[in-house]
C-alpha positions in Angstrom: 9.2 7.7 4.7 9.2 8.5 1.0 9.7 4.9 0.1 6.6 4.1 2.2 4.6 6.6 0.3 5.8 5.2 -3.0 4.7 1.7 -1.8 1.3 3.0 -1.0 0.9 4.6 -4.4 1.9 1.3 -6.0 -0.5 -0.5 -3.7 -3.2 1.9 -4.8 -2.7 1.3 -8.5 -2.3 -2.5 -8.1 -5.5 -2.8 -5.9 -7.4 -0.7 -8.4 -6.2 -3.0 -11.2 -7.1 -6.0 -9.2 -10.5 -4.5 -8.5 -11.0 -4.2 -12.2 -9.6 -7.5 -13.2 -10.8 -10.0 -10.6 -13.2 -12.6 -11.8 -15.0 -15.9 -11.1 -17.3 -17.1 -8.5 -15.9 -14.7 -5.8 -16.0 -11.7 -8.1 -18.4 -9.6 -6.0 -16.5 -10.1 -2.7 -13.1 -9.7 -4.3 -14.3 -6.6 -6.4 -15.5 -4.9 -3.2 -12.4 -5.9 -1.2 -9.9 -4.5 -3.6 -12.1 -1.3 -4.1 -11.8 -0.7 -0.4 -8.0 -1.3 -0.4 -7.2 1.1 -3.2 -9.2 3.8 -1.4 -7.2 3.2 1.8 -4.0 3.0 0.0 -4.7 6.4 -1.6 -5.5 7.8 1.9 -2.2 6.4 3.3 -0.2 7.9 0.4 -1.9 11.4 0.9 -1.3 11.3 4.6 2.4 10.5 4.3 3.0 13.1 1.5 1.2 15.8 3.5 3.3 14.9 6.5 6.6 15.0 4.5 5.5 18.4 3.3 4.6 19.7 6.7 7.9 18.5 8.1 9.8 20.4 5.4 10.7 17.7 2.9 8.7 19.0 -0.1 11.9 19.2 -2.3 12.0 15.3 -2.1 8.7 14.9 -3.8 9.8 14.9 -7.4 6.7 13.5 -9.3 8.6 11.9 -12.2 11.0 10.1 -9.8 8.0 8.9 -7.7 6.2 7.5 -10.8 9.4 5.8 -11.9 9.8 4.0 -8.5 6.2 3.1 -8.5 6.5 1.6 -11.9 9.6 -0.4 -11.0 7.8 -1.7 -7.9 4.9 -3.0 -10.0 7.0 -4.7 -12.7 6.4 -8.2 -11.1 2.7 -7.4 -10.3 0.1 -9.9 -11.7 -2.2 -8.4 -14.3 -4.5 -9.6 -17.0 -5.2 -13.3 -16.8 -3.9 -13.7 -13.3 -6.1 -15.5 -10.7 -7.7 -13.7 -7.8 -5.4 -15.5 -5.4 -2.4 -14.1 -7.4 -3.8 -10.6 -6.7 -4.2 -11.3 -3.0 -0.7 -12.8 -2.8 0.9 -9.7 -4.3 -1.1 -7.5 -2.1 -0.1 -9.5 0.9 3.6 -8.9 0.0 2.9 -5.1 -0.4 1.3 -5.1 3.1 4.1 -6.9 4.7 6.6 -4.6 3.2 4.6 -1.6 4.4 4.4 -2.9 7.9 8.2 -3.5 7.8 8.8 0.1 6.7 6.5 1.4 9.4 8.3 -0.6 12.1 11.7 0.4 10.7 10.9 4.1 10.6 9.3 4.1 14.1 12.4 2.4 15.6 14.8 4.9 13.9 14.4 7.5 16.7 14.2 10.2 14.1 10.4 10.7 14.0 8.1 13.1 15.8 5.6 11.5 18.1 2.8 12.5 15.8 4.5 10.8 12.8 5.0 7.7 14.9 1.3 7.7 15.7 0.4 8.2 12.1 2.6 5.2 11.1 1.3 3.2 14.1 -2.3 3.7 13.0 -1.5 2.7 9.4 0.4 -0.4 10.6 -2.5 -1.3 12.8 -4.9 -1.2 9.8 -2.4 -3.1 7.6 -2.2 -5.9 10.1 -6.0 -6.3 10.0 -5.7 -6.3 6.1 -3.0 -9.0 6.2 -5.3 -11.1 8.4 -8.2 -10.7 5.9 -6.0 -11.6 3.0 -4.5 -14.7 4.8 -8.0 -15.9 5.6 -9.0 -15.4 2.0 -6.1 -17.4 0.7 -6.7 -20.5 2.9 
């Protein structure tokens, strides 16, 4: 589950950047949307990290390693000068990856019922987010 937490930290940082850098005629809507996303992503990250600690995996939470992996996952992220659609497309990829991880972990048979419910709730919200992004990109 640590790779899912890392993805959510990357999503948080990316969405915050998109929130700051979006522009144009859809600025107000896009600025608000990305602001909501980075808040949600931070909450997902926090929930998963707290769950890992609660389940006895605190030793896996090396901050410098997490930051390195977050940085690596953002190397291809659109940044200054990108279009708002580029930001949405990258976020969509992050959402799809997160949903895939949630499904993979839940099917592993190694999670507690509570952890499956946590991931199921996150996946449910991510599917709604994917719908909104796809509608925005049309």
